[in-house]
C-alpha positions, 0 to 999 in steps of 0.5 A: 815090696814092688810098685803096683804090687797091690794089684792082681798078678794077672792084671800086672801081666796085662799092663806090663811088658816088663813088670816092676822089680821086687825090692826091700829096705835092704836093697842097694841104695841106688835101687832104693833111691829110684824106687822111692816114688811118691813119698807120703808124709804123715804127722807123727801125732796120728793116733792110728799111725801104724794102721795108716802105714799098713793101709797105705802100703796095701794101696801101693805106697812104697815110702813114707815120712813120719813128720816131727817138724812143720806138720805138727805144732811146736807144743806137740813134739814130745807127745809126737815122739812118744806116739811115734815110738809106740806106733813103731813098736806096734808095727814091729809086733805085727810082723808085716813089712811096711813101706820104706819108713823115714822120720823127719826130725827138727834137731840133730839130737833127736836122731840118736835119742829116737834111735835108742828109744825105738828098740825093736821098732828100729828094724822098720826105719830106713832113715831120717829126713833132714830139714832146712839143709845147708852145710852148717846145719847139715853136718851135725845131722849127718854126724848124729846119724853116723853115731846113732847107727854105730850105737845101734850096731853095738846093741846087736842086731837092732838094724838087721845089718842095714844102713840108716839113710839121710834125705836132706831137704833143700828149702832154706832161704840161703838157697833161695836168695840170689846173693847166697845161692851159689855159696850155699849150693857149693856147701851142700855139694861138699857135705853130701859128697863127703857123706855120699854113702849115707845120702839116699836122695835130696828133696826139694822144699818148694813150699818154704821157697814160696813162703820166703816171698809170700807166694802160694801157687794156685792149683792151675799152676805148677812149681815151674810156672813160679819163676823164682822157684823154677830158677832154684830147681834148675840150679839144684839139678845143675849142681847136684843132679848131674848124670856124670856119676857125681849127682844124686836123685833129686825128688819133685816138690809137694803138690798142695791140693787134694780135692780128689774123691776117688770114689767119684773119680774112678768111674769117670776114668773107667768110662773114659779110656783113651782107646775109646777116643774120649780123651777130652772127657777124661781131661775135663774130669781131671781138671774138675778134680784139681788133677790137671796141674798135678799131672803137668807138674809130674811130667815137668818134674821128670823133664827137669831131671827129678824122680819121685815126689813129696806127697801129702795126700794119698790121692797123689800117689797113683798118678805119680807112679802111673806117670813114672812107668816107662813107656814101651817107646821109651824103653825101645829107644833106651835099649837101642841106644845101649846095645853093645854094638853101639858103643862107638856112637853114631845115629840111628832111627828109632824103632818107632820110626819117629825120632833120631837116637844119637848114641853118645848124647842120649846114653845118659838118658837111656841109662836113667830110663832103664833104671826107672824101668827096673823099679816102675816097669815098662808098659805094654805098647798099647797101655797108657797112663789111664789104664795104669791109674785105673788098675791101681785105684782101690775097690 
């Protein structure tokens, strides 16, 4: 699979200075963590789940979470598990590569149980999403995952030689509350460091943070406008997202609003390319479709050290991916900074002659930018968000 792999090769050639790379579920963990992109959640109760997964994969989704936790009623768990096992068997029979698939569980004991019940469908599973993650609750989840993988290996080739990864969700009240935040973060850091080879990425559960104070942000506000939430995001990145080799990929929070109707939105985009000087018309179209807040939040995610995003509606996927593509200017700066002859440091004028590139302070940014460029590609010099979004829309 690859980002923007659902659009025609000749269109990708027109859009990209450097195309996104191809990856599979067996690719190195650092590559998969960067490639998650917009991770689309789906309740495990959906009766046509296998069809939904393949449909979304055909529309550019590269990672999905099948949820057995908050998205379903407590009374539905047993039926949801049965449906999940049945739908994975259906997918395995079709022989088509799906997006990276994860299961969000409620309890640690579900991990070995589902791993056993999935049978041949286990080959399609990349791992588990672990809710309400703290040191106390997280260790049993991660130990269960280790046991489940070992049991699968003992059965033969069930996993095809791959690992089962964990994606902890940081959303507990202990992390939010000021008096327990530092201790909780330290415990989480100890746990994920101990199981570093198992943890693919850390996810932020901002809806649960808001719930603890009876809050819900409106569509014209981002998570960063809610100060109590913004402070937690900052602390999580501070402790767990460092660029010194100790950090993890931390993904952006969910955007709850999805009034976008693609059939209406698509022609408005195509009538309003920036190159024709009609940016204001596009901006108004985005606002009318509840997209303005989402786009601002995606930009703020990246500015605050997050990569990828939790999504609960397919209409959010393309904006996340389009805004994740590295611009030609960013790429030029990153390459200039990382040239071997710049190893001693110094300052240089950017190739776009509009900024200063300081080699040592900007090195970590440049390295992170080139990792993003590998999986999301580099746009051509005259290609922007509108062209990328329009090309990716179906039909």
